[in-house]
C-alpha positions as CSV (number, residue, x, y, z in Angstrom):
1,M,-52.1,92.0,59.2
2,T,-49.7,90.6,56.6
3,Q,-50.4,87.2,55.1
4,N,-47.6,85.1,53.8
5,T,-48.6,82.7,51.0
6,G,-46.1,80.4,49.4
7,Q,-44.1,77.3,49.9
8,S,-40.8,76.4,51.4
9,F,-38.1,75.1,49.2
10,N,-34.8,73.3,49.7
11,S,-31.8,75.6,49.2
12,N,-29.4,72.6,48.6
13,D,-27.9,72.7,45.1
14,V,-26.3,69.3,45.5
15,A,-28.1,66.0,45.7
16,T,-27.2,63.5,48.4
17,T,-26.5,60.0,46.9
18,P,-25.7,57.5,49.7
19,A,-24.0,54.2,49.1
20,P,-26.4,51.3,48.2
21,I,-28.5,50.4,51.1
22,S,-28.7,46.6,51.9
23,I,-32.2,45.7,52.9
24,D,-33.7,42.3,53.7
25,S,-37.2,40.9,54.6
26,T,-36.6,40.7,58.3
27,T,-35.7,44.2,59.6
28,A,-36.9,47.5,58.2
29,V,-34.1,50.0,57.3
30,T,-34.0,53.8,57.1
31,V,-33.8,55.0,53.4
32,K,-34.4,58.7,54.0
33,P,-33.5,60.5,57.2
34,S,-35.8,63.0,58.8
35,T,-35.4,66.7,57.8
36,L,-36.1,70.0,59.3
37,L,-39.5,71.6,58.6
38,E,-37.7,74.7,57.4
39,Q,-35.6,72.8,54.9
40,P,-37.6,69.8,53.7
41,T,-36.4,67.3,51.1
42,Q,-37.3,68.8,47.7
43,E,-37.1,65.5,45.8
44,F,-36.5,61.9,46.8
45,M,-35.8,59.0,44.3
46,I,-35.6,55.3,45.2
47,Y,-34.7,52.4,42.9
48,N,-35.4,48.7,43.7
49,A,-32.5,46.7,42.4
50,G,-33.8,43.5,44.1
51,N,-36.0,40.7,42.7
52,Q,-38.8,41.1,45.2
53,V,-41.4,43.8,46.1
54,L,-39.9,46.6,48.3
55,W,-42.3,48.2,50.8
56,L,-41.6,51.9,51.2
57,R,-42.9,53.1,54.5
58,K,-43.2,56.8,55.3
59,Y,-42.3,56.3,59.0
60,A,-39.3,55.3,61.0
61,A,-37.7,51.9,60.8
62,S,-37.7,51.5,64.6
63,V,-41.6,51.5,64.7
64,D,-42.1,47.9,63.4
65,N,-41.0,45.4,60.7
66,L,-44.4,45.1,58.9
67,K,-44.5,44.8,55.2
68,K,-46.8,47.7,54.4
69,G,-46.7,51.1,52.7
70,E,-46.1,51.8,49.1
71,P,-45.0,48.8,47.0
72,I,-42.1,49.3,44.6
73,E,-41.7,46.5,42.1
74,P,-38.4,44.9,41.1
75,G,-36.5,47.2,38.8
76,E,-38.8,50.1,39.4
77,K,-37.8,53.6,40.2
78,K,-40.1,56.1,42.0
79,T,-39.7,59.8,42.5
80,F,-41.4,61.9,45.2
81,S,-41.3,65.7,45.2
82,L,-42.7,68.8,46.9
83,P,-45.3,69.7,48.0
84,N,-46.1,66.2,49.0
85,M,-42.9,65.3,50.9
86,V,-43.0,64.2,54.5
87,T,-40.3,65.5,56.8
88,A,-40.2,62.4,58.9
89,E,-37.8,59.5,58.4
90,W,-38.7,56.9,55.7
91,S,-37.9,53.2,55.9
92,A,-38.2,50.1,53.7
93,I,-38.4,46.3,53.9
94,F,-38.5,43.6,51.2
95,S,-41.4,41.1,51.0
96,F,-39.3,37.9,51.0
97,G,-35.7,36.7,51.0
98,G,-32.2,37.9,51.9
99,A,-30.5,41.2,51.5
100,R,-30.6,43.1,48.3
101,N,-29.5,46.6,47.3
102,V,-31.7,49.7,47.1
103,Y,-30.4,53.0,45.7
104,T,-31.6,56.4,46.8
105,Q,-31.0,60.0,46.0
106,Y,-32.4,63.2,47.6
107,S,-32.0,66.9,47.6
């Protein structure tokens, strides 16, 4: 029997940089779409351009509007990369206040 040991990697050579995402404190918004298991996102970067804590949730926006997950402080940038990337959709919601921009990039 042959054993295959290793790790999948994304064959994209171009990063996806969507337009700024407007997020408020009422409704969670998708910040990273789900990906195929065979081609997971290799790296994901998110920047909180708002003035409140942004809650990054590693599950779909349609599940709930709870303010839980990984907190990202105002002006903070976080980067996530393989092998700890989730293939499911990611969402985010602000702690308080109206709409603010969030910037993402992934490949």
